[in-house]
C-alpha positions in Angstrom: -11.6 -21.8 25.7 -10.3 -18.3 26.3 -10.4 -15.7 23.5 -6.6 -15.8 23.3 -6.6 -19.6 23.1 -9.3 -19.5 20.5 -7.3 -17.1 18.4 -4.2 -19.2 18.7 -6.2 -22.3 17.7 -7.6 -20.5 14.6 -4.2 -19.2 13.7 -2.7 -22.6 14.0 -5.3 -24.1 11.7 -4.6 -21.4 9.1 -0.8 -21.5 9.2 0.8 -22.5 5.9 3.5 -25.1 5.7 7.2 -24.1 5.3 7.3 -25.5 1.7 7.8 -22.1 0.0 10.5 -21.0 2.5 12.3 -24.3 2.1 12.3 -23.9 -1.6 13.7 -20.4 -1.3 16.6 -21.6 0.7 17.8 -23.7 -2.3 19.0 -20.5 -4.0 20.1 -21.9 -7.4 22.9 -20.0 -9.1 21.9 -20.5 -12.8 19.2 -18.5 -14.6 17.4 -21.7 -15.5 17.5 -22.9 -12.0 16.2 -19.6 -10.7 13.3 -19.7 -13.2 12.4 -23.2 -12.1 12.5 -22.2 -8.5 10.2 -19.3 -9.2 7.7 -21.7 -10.7 8.0 -24.0 -7.8 7.5 -21.3 -5.3 4.5 -19.9 -7.2 2.9 -23.4 -7.2 3.7 -23.8 -3.5 2.1 -20.5 -2.7 -1.1 -21.5 -4.6 -1.3 -24.7 -2.6 -0.8 -23.0 0.8 -3.8 -21.4 2.6 -3.4 -17.7 3.6 -2.4 -17.1 7.2 -5.0 -15.2 9.3 -4.1 -12.4 11.6 -5.4 -12.5 15.1 -7.8 -9.8 14.2 -9.2 -11.8 11.3 -9.3 -15.0 13.5 -11.3 -13.2 16.2 -13.7 -11.4 13.8 -12.5 -7.8 14.3 -12.6 -7.1 10.6 -16.3 -7.8 10.6 -16.9 -4.7 12.6 -18.2 -1.8 10.5 -17.0 1.8 10.8 -18.1 5.1 9.3 -14.9 5.5 7.2 -14.7 2.0 5.9 -11.2 1.5 7.2 -9.3 -1.6 6.2 -7.6 -1.6 9.7 -9.5 -3.7 12.3 -8.3 -1.3 15.0 -8.1 2.5 14.8 -7.7 5.3 17.3 -7.1 9.0 16.7 -6.7 11.4 19.6 -5.8 15.0 20.0 -2.2 15.0 21.2 -2.7 18.1 23.4 -6.0 17.3 25.0 -6.3 13.6 24.8 -9.8 13.9 23.2 -10.7 10.8 21.2 -11.6 11.9 17.6 -12.1 8.4 16.1 -12.0 4.9 17.5 -12.6 1.4 16.3 -12.0 -1.6 18.5 -9.6 0.4 20.7 -9.6 -2.1 23.5 -8.7 -5.1 21.4 -5.3 -6.5 22.4 -3.4 -7.7 19.4 0.2 -8.5 18.4 1.9 -5.2 17.4 4.8 -6.4 15.3 7.5 -3.8 14.8 5.6 -1.1 16.5 7.5 -2.8 19.4 10.6 -0.9 18.2 9.3 2.4 19.6 9.5 0.9 23.1 12.9 -0.5 22.2 14.1 2.9 21.4 12.8 4.4 24.6 14.6 1.8 26.7 17.8 2.3 24.8 17.7 6.1 25.2 16.7 5.9 28.8 19.8 3.9 29.5 21.9 6.8 28.3 24.4 4.4 26.6 27.0 6.1 24.4 25.4 6.6 21.0 28.7 6.9 19.2 29.9 3.5 20.6 30.3 0.7 18.0 28.0 -2.2 18.3 28.7 -5.4 16.4 26.0 -7.5 14.7 26.5 -11.2 15.5 25.0 -14.6 14.6 22.8 -14.2 17.7 20.9 -11.4 16.0 19.8 -13.5 13.1 16.0 -14.0 13.2 15.1 -17.6 14.0 11.5 -16.6 14.8 10.2 -15.7 11.4 13.3 -16.2 9.2 13.3 -12.5 8.1 16.2 -11.3 6.1 18.7 -8.5 6.8 21.5 -6.8 4.9 23.5 -6.4 8.1 25.8 -9.4 8.1 27.3 -10.8 11.3 30.5 -8.9 12.0 29.1 -5.6 10.8 30.0 -2.8 13.2 27.8 0.3 13.4 27.3 3.0 16.0 24.5 2.6 18.5 22.9 5.7 16.9 23.0 4.2 13.4 21.4 1.0 14.7 18.7 2.9 16.5 17.9 4.9 13.4 17.8 1.7 11.2 15.5 0.1 13.8 13.0 3.0 13.8 13.3 4.1 10.2 13.7 0.8 8.3 12.4 -1.6 10.9 15.8 -3.4 10.9 15.4 -6.5 13.1 19.1 -7.3 13.6 19.7 -3.7 14.5 17.0 -3.8 17.2 18.2 -7.2 18.5 21.8 -6.1 18.7 20.8 -2.9 20.6 19.0 -5.1 23.2 21.8 -7.6 23.4 24.3 -4.9 24.2 22.2 -3.5 27.0 23.5 -3.9 30.6 22.4 -7.3 31.7 21.7 -8.5 28.1 18.5 -9.5 26.6 16.6 -10.6 29.7 17.3 -7.2 31.4 16.3 -5.4 28.3 12.9 -7.1 28.0 12.3 -6.6 31.7 13.1 -2.9 31.1 10.6 -2.8 28.2 7.8 -4.1 30.5 8.8 -1.8 33.3 8.6 1.2 31.0 5.2 0.0 29.8 4.0 -0.1 33.4 5.4 3.4 34.0 3.5 4.7 31.1 0.2 3.1 32.2 0.2 0.6 29.4 -1.8 -2.0 31.4 -2.8 -4.1 28.4 0.7 -4.4 26.9 3.3 -7.2 27.2 6.7 -7.4 25.5 8.8 -10.5 25.0 11.4 -9.4 22.5 12.8 -6.1 21.1 12.0 -6.6 17.5 8.3 -7.4 17.3 8.9 -10.6 15.5 7.2 -12.5 18.3 3.4 -12.5 18.4 3.7 -12.4 22.2 4.4 -8.7 22.0 0.8 -7.4 22.4 -1.0 -4.1 23.1 -4.1 -2.2 22.4 -4.7 1.2 20.7 -5.1 3.1 23.9 -1.8 1.9 25.3 0.0 2.6 22.0 -1.3 6.2 22.0 0.2 6.5 25.5 3.5 5.2 24.2 3.4 7.6 21.2 2.7 10.5 23.4 5.7 9.6 25.6 8.0 8.9 22.6 7.3 12.3 21.1 9.2 13.8 24.1 12.4 12.1 22.8 13.9 14.3 20.0 16.0 11.4 18.6 13.0 9.2 18.2 11.2 11.9 16.2 14.3 12.5 14.1 15.3 8.9 13.4 11.8 7.6 12.8 11.0 10.3 10.2 14.3 10.4 8.3 13.7 9.4 4.7 16.9 7.4 4.3 20.3 6.5 5.8 23.4 5.1 4.2 25.9 3.3 6.4 29.3 1.9 6.0 29.0 -1.8 6.7 32.7 -2.4 6.3 32.3 -4.5 3.2 30.2 -2.0 1.3 28.0 1.1 1.7 24.3 0.2 2.3 21.4 2.5 1.8 18.2 2.1 3.7 14.8 3.8 3.1 12.0 4.6 5.5 9.3 1.9 5.5 6.5 4.6 5.8 5.7 5.7 2.3 3.9 8.8 3.6 7.2 10.3 4.7 8.0 11.1 1.1 4.8 13.0 0.7 5.3 16.8 1.3 1.6 17.2 2.0 2.0 15.2 5.2 3.5 16.8 8.4 4.7 13.7 10.4 6.5 14.2 13.6 7.0 10.5 14.6 6.0 7.2 13.0 6.5 3.5 13.0 5.3 0.7 10.7 5.0 -3.0 11.6 4.1 -6.3 10.1 4.0 -10.0 10.9 1.3 -12.4 9.8 -0.3 -12.5 13.2 -0.5 -8.7 13.5 -1.4 -7.7 10.0 -0.1 -4.3 8.7 0.3 -1.8 11.4 1.1 2.0 11.6 1.4 4.5 14.4 2.0 8.2 13.8 2.1 11.7 15.2 1.0 14.1 12.6 -0.2 17.7 12.3 -3.5 17.9 10.5 -5.1 21.3 10.0 -2.7 22.7 12.7 -3.9 20.1 15.2 -1.4 17.6 16.5 -2.9 14.1 16.5 -1.8 10.6 17.5 -3.0 7.9 15.1 -2.9 4.2 15.7 -3.8 1.7 13.0 -3.5 -2.1 13.7 -4.2 -5.2 11.7 -4.8 -3.7 8.3 -5.6 -6.0 5.4 -3.5 -5.3 2.4 0.0 -4.1 1.9 -0.7 -0.4 1.4 -4.1 -0.2 3.1 -2.8 1.2 6.4 -1.5 4.2 4.4 -4.8 4.5 2.6 -6.6 4.4 6.0 -4.3 7.2 7.3 -5.2 9.3 4.3 -8.9 8.6 4.7 -8.7 9.7 8.3 -6.8 12.8 7.4 -9.3 13.7 4.7 -12.1 13.2 7.2 -10.4 15.4 9.9 -9.7 18.1 7.3 -13.4 18.1 6.4 -14.8 17.9 9.9 -12.4 20.0 12.0 -14.2 23.3 11.5 -17.6 22.0 12.6 -17.0 18.7 14.4 -19.6 16.1 13.5 -18.0 13.1 15.2 -21.2 12.6 17.3 -23.3 12.8 14.2 -21.1 10.3 12.4 -21.2 7.9 15.3 -25.0 8.2 15.6 -25.2 7.5 11.9 -23.1 4.4 12.3 -25.3 3.2 15.2 -28.4 3.8 13.0 -26.8 1.5 10.4 -26.7 -1.3 12.9 -23.0 -1.2 13.8 -22.4 -3.8 16.5 -20.0 -3.6 19.4 -16.5 -5.0 18.7 -15.4 -8.3 20.1 -12.3 -7.9 22.3 -9.3 -10.2 22.2 -8.1 -10.5 25.8 -4.5 -11.1 26.4 -3.5 -13.7 28.9 0.2 -13.6 28.0 3.0 -12.8 30.4 
């Protein structure tokens, strides 16, 4: 059995039934009914085993690291020189969830389509892969620029899907363009099958994502849209306000030039960022973090370490110390997907 097949087998064995989701679809209208539904969903959740991410299924979380990161994959590089400052399982190929939307934005902008043109959300944009929700109803018309910002800033799945659907040649041409762009950037371990990241067939490794980040930084709109704290749009039936999914954007102590978060069960919590730390621009990739806020905690832990170490670098000493503590090489999840 290949590593990918083994991971899929482990994931399949850990997947919970759809009982809780089915209960949620009942949507009772009375307060008593909603209270009963909450109790039923809580009971269903207790009965259902937790789903494992691919990193958990393949043992990546068992790998130690000097900073005790909750992310199973981490890579920090100097943006100017490419020097690797910190790495953990950087070659592991994993689902990347909504980090995908960075590539989506590059393909949209490369096409030079009119950003002021109105694009309509349709029933085709409703997520049938994971059943995720959206406040953008079918029939909502927003500009291409608004949809692009919502995709990058708030990880809006219908926005990303609509952008791809309105690409010349439609969805198949868009996905082909995503993979062509990946090849152009030298992302040899990456494969894309949809523009949202809801599919676990969208895979990459930390080295490839650092390449994508470096390229994305050359797009001013990607920097602007991904780091905007909020956006309010006129959906036609009401004004809707969206917030940035990256909680670090609201912290004045951080200087973030580009960012994207991501989550599906198979990928765990993910975060990629360009940030300036002690006047040094760095690219940070964190994949498969365990815990809702742990990726942000890992980013802060890395920043604290860089601020402490940058004046007299001790990365080699830290690595040697890790080796002395018996840190073992990381297992690598090899992608065989198309």
